VEXDREN-2710 file (C-alpha; in Angstrom, 1 decimal):
% VEXDREN-2710
k/r/px/py/pz
1/MET/-49.6/-11.8/-103.3
2/ALA/-47.8/-8.6/-102.8
3/ALA/-47.4/-9.5/-99.2
4/GLY/-45.9/-12.9/-100.0
5/GLY/-43.5/-11.4/-102.5
6/GLY/-42.4/-8.8/-99.9
7/CYS/-41.7/-11.5/-97.4
8/GLY/-39.5/-13.5/-99.8
9/GLU/-37.5/-10.4/-100.5
10/THR/-36.9/-9.9/-96.8
11/VAL/-35.8/-13.5/-96.4
12/ASP/-33.4/-13.1/-99.3
13/GLN/-32.1/-9.9/-97.7
14/TYR/-31.6/-11.7/-94.4
15/ARG/-29.7/-14.5/-96.1
16/ALA/-27.5/-12.1/-98.0
17/GLU/-26.8/-10.2/-94.7
18/VAL/-26.0/-13.5/-92.9
19/GLU/-23.6/-14.5/-95.7
20/ARG/-21.9/-11.1/-95.6
21/LEU/-21.6/-11.2/-91.8
22/THR/-20.2/-14.8/-92.1
23/ARG/-17.5/-13.7/-94.6
24/GLU/-16.6/-10.7/-92.3
25/LEU/-16.5/-13.0/-89.3
26/ALA/-14.2/-15.5/-91.2
27/GLU/-11.9/-12.6/-92.2
28/ALA/-11.8/-11.3/-88.7
29/ASN/-10.9/-14.8/-87.4
30/ARG/-8.1/-15.1/-90.0
31/GLU/-6.8/-11.7/-88.9
32/LYS/-6.9/-12.8/-85.2
33/ILE/-5.0/-16.0/-86.1
34/ARG/-2.3/-14.0/-88.0
35/ALA/-2.0/-11.6/-85.1
36/ALA/-1.7/-14.5/-82.7
37/GLU/1.1/-16.1/-84.9
38/CYS/2.9/-12.8/-84.9
39/GLY/2.6/-12.5/-81.2
40/LEU/4.1/-16.0/-80.8
41/VAL/7.0/-15.0/-83.0
42/VAL/7.6/-11.9/-80.9
43/LEU/7.4/-13.9/-77.7
44/GLU/10.0/-16.4/-79.1
45/GLU/12.3/-13.6/-80.1
46/ASN/11.9/-12.0/-76.7
47/GLN/12.8/-15.2/-75.0
48/THR/15.9/-15.6/-77.3
49/LEU/17.0/-12.1/-76.5
50/LYS/16.5/-12.6/-72.8
51/GLN/18.7/-15.8/-73.0
52/GLN/21.3/-13.9/-75.0
53/TYR/21.3/-11.1/-72.4
54/SER/21.6/-13.6/-69.6
55/ASP/24.6/-15.3/-71.4
56/LEU/26.2/-11.9/-71.9
57/GLU/25.8/-11.0/-68.2
58/VAL/27.5/-14.3/-67.2
59/GLU/30.3/-13.6/-69.7
60/GLN/30.7/-10.1/-68.4
61/GLU/30.9/-11.3/-64.8
62/THR/33.5/-13.9/-65.9
63/LEU/35.6/-11.2/-67.7
64/LYS/35.2/-8.9/-64.8
65/HIS/36.5/-11.5/-62.4
66/GLU/39.4/-12.3/-64.7
67/LEU/40.3/-8.6/-65.0
68/GLU/40.2/-8.3/-61.2
69/GLN/42.6/-11.2/-60.9
70/LEU/45.0/-9.7/-63.5
71/GLN/44.9/-6.4/-61.8
72/GLU/45.6/-8.0/-58.4
73/GLY/48.5/-10.0/-60.1
74/LEU/49.9/-6.8/-61.4
75/ARG/49.6/-5.0/-58.0
76/SER/51.5/-7.9/-56.4
77/LYS/54.5/-7.5/-58.8
78/HIS/57.1/-4.9/-58.7
79/TRP/58.4/-2.9/-61.6
80/LEU/61.9/-1.5/-62.0
81/GLU/62.9/0.9/-64.7
82/LEU/66.6/1.1/-65.5
83/SER/68.3/3.5/-67.8
84/VAL/72.0/3.8/-68.5
85/LYS/73.3/7.3/-68.6
86/SER/74.6/6.8/-72.1
87/GLY/70.9/6.9/-73.2
88/GLN/71.2/3.7/-75.2
89/VAL/69.6/1.4/-72.8
90/ASP/66.1/1.9/-71.4
91/CYS/64.5/-1.2/-70.0
92/ARG/61.6/-2.0/-67.9
93/VAL/61.8/-5.2/-65.9
94/LEU/58.9/-7.0/-64.3
95/PHE/59.8/-8.7/-61.0
96/THR/57.6/-11.3/-59.5
97/THR/59.1/-10.9/-56.0
98/PRO/61.0/-8.1/-54.3
99/GLN/63.9/-10.5/-53.8
100/LYS/64.4/-10.8/-57.5
101/GLU/64.3/-7.0/-57.8
102/ILE/67.0/-6.7/-55.1
103/ALA/69.1/-9.4/-56.7
104/LEU/69.0/-7.7/-60.1
105/CYS/69.8/-4.3/-58.6
106/GLN/72.8/-5.8/-56.8
107/LYS/74.0/-7.4/-60.1
108/THR/73.5/-4.1/-62.0
109/LEU/75.4/-2.1/-59.4
110/ALA/78.3/-4.6/-59.5
111/VAL/78.7/-4.4/-63.3
112/PRO/81.7/-2.3/-64.2
113/GLY/81.1/0.5/-66.7
114/ASN/77.4/0.7/-66.1
115/GLY/77.3/4.4/-66.3
116/GLY/78.0/5.2/-62.7
117/PHE/75.4/2.9/-61.1
118/GLY/77.9/1.2/-58.9
119/MET/79.5/4.3/-57.6
END
């Protein structure tokens, strides 16, 4: 009977080991599922960041183009700085065409008492 009793203990040990391994396997599976869920969240965040980056690149290009247009517009205009010798008038005038600049200069030179500009 000792042999029979020894065999029963071995079966019980195997059952206990199988139950322990089953629990460990279930826990490992739960951890894998949690890791996979975290990975999906990271992938979604990555995709969102890539889209935001792409949107910012488009906005940057748009702003860059607008800046170039503004700079070109400023280069095509002429600036004239006038100052009266009395020191009380200092103005900067933006001219859209050279013709307007010439016309204002002629008017300024024709004004009497302009501090010597007409002489």
